[in-house]
C-alpha positions, 0 to 999 in steps of 0.5 A, spaced: 458 192 709 460 192 717 457 199 717 450 197 715 450 190 719 452 195 725 446 200 723 441 194 723 444 191 729 442 198 732 435 198 729 434 191 732 436 193 739 432 199 739 426 196 737 427 190 742 428 195 748 422 199 746 418 192 746 420 191 753 419 198 755 412 197 752 411 191 756 413 193 762 409 200 762 403 196 760 404 190 765 406 195 771 404 202 770 399 204 765 393 200 762 388 203 757 381 201 757 374 202 754 368 205 757 362 200 756 356 202 758 352 208 761 353 206 769 358 212 770 354 218 766 355 224 766 362 223 768 364 217 763 360 216 757 360 209 753 365 209 748 370 213 752 377 211 753 381 212 759 388 211 762 388 207 768 394 208 773 396 201 776 402 202 780 399 207 785 395 202 789 401 198 790 403 204 795 396 206 798 389 203 798 383 206 794 380 212 797 373 215 797 372 219 790 377 215 786 374 212 780 377 205 780 377 199 775 376 192 778 375 185 775 368 183 775 367 178 781 363 173 777 366 174 770 374 176 772 375 177 764 370 183 765 373 190 768 368 195 771 369 202 773 366 205 779 367 211 784 369 209 791 364 211 796 367 208 802 373 204 804 374 199 810 372 201 817 367 205 814 359 204 815 355 205 808 348 206 808 343 209 803 336 211 806 331 215 802 335 217 796 341 219 801 348 216 801 351 216 808 358 214 810 359 214 817 352 217 818 354 223 814 351 225 808 355 224 802 355 230 797 355 228 790 355 233 785 357 228 780 350 224 780 344 226 775 338 224 779 336 221 786 339 214 788 333 209 788 332 204 793 335 203 800 341 199 802 341 198 810 347 200 814 353 196 813 360 196 815 365 195 810 370 189 811 377 189 811 381 190 805 375 191 801 371 198 798 364 200 797 363 202 790 357 206 786 356 208 779 355 215 778 349 213 774 346 210 780 339 207 778 343 204 772 349 201 775 351 194 777 355 196 783 356 194 791 349 194 792 348 188 788 350 181 790 354 180 784 359 185 786 358 186 793 364 189 797 370 189 792 376 186 795 382 191 794 386 185 791 381 185 785 382 193 783 387 194 777 388 201 778 385 208 778 382 212 772 386 218 771 385 221 764 380 221 758 384 220 752 378 219 747 375 222 744 380 227 743 374 232 744 373 229 751 381 229 754 381 231 761 
């Protein structure tokens, strides 16, 4: 009987350790998110699932080109995923379909069409980032008053890896 009690105890300890490790990993290191919508086409499609690395931005701030997940400012229970275009201290402008960062045109092989609408030159405030969806003309992003410049404190992490559907793993 003692042997079966010890074996049961070992199983319970193993399960408890696994649960604690899963909670730590989900809370501090990685998260799984579902892409909802087409604002990041063609880079990300509706229904894809991504692994988000949460710990990286504890060490450094988001950088231009990163795909970040952040809380939607007006409804924090919703997550948005967008591309970082400019960071604090940069100037950002959209003029005649061209995105200018620090007065230099941004090369954007990931967008499908010219960006409609202008965005007058502004300085990205301290501890914020300017984000745009890759599907510019169908994206609610930093150009919108609802989103604006995103506080770095609202960034949950960087999208690292597509894991679903399996055919799209990158």
